N, C-alpha and C positions, 0 to 999 in steps of 0.2 A: 481239526483238533479242538478248536475253541467251542464248536457246537457240541461236541461229545462231552466236554468238560461242563458246559452249562446244563446239558441234559442229565449228567451224572449228579451234579449238585441238586438239581430239581428233584430227581428221584430219591436221593438220600434225605432230602428235606421231609418227604412223606414218611420215611422210615423213622427218622428222629422225632418229627412232630406230626404224627398222624392226624388227619382231619376226620375225627370221629366225634360224634355228639352222643352222649349217653343221657337219655331221658327216661323218666319213669313211664312204663307202658300205660298206666292210668293212676292218677293221684288217689290217695285214700285218706280217710279221716278216722281218728280213734277218739273215743269219749267215754267218760265214766259218770254215773249218777249217784248222788247221795240222797237216799230216801229217808224221810223223817221216821224215827223209831226203828229203822232197819239198818241204817248205816250205808256205807258205800257198796255199790253193786259192782259186778265184774265189768271189765273193759269190753266195749262194743266197737264195731267198725262199720263204716259204709251203710248207713241207714238201717241198722238193726235197732229194734226197740230197746230202749234203755229205761230203767225204772220199773214201775208197776202199771198194770192196766186193770181197771175195774175195782180198785181198792181205795176209793175216796174216803176221806175222814170228815 
């Protein structure tokens, strides 16, 4: 009877306190650029080009 009680408490522990780890599948980064004389650009994520290219002053 004692073994059954210990097993029951052990199993209920997993129901009350499940051992589950939630992690992001892959981290991400968001960033925004402020371009001189144009203002803020739209939000970009994960290595997208931000700002302007080929428009040097």
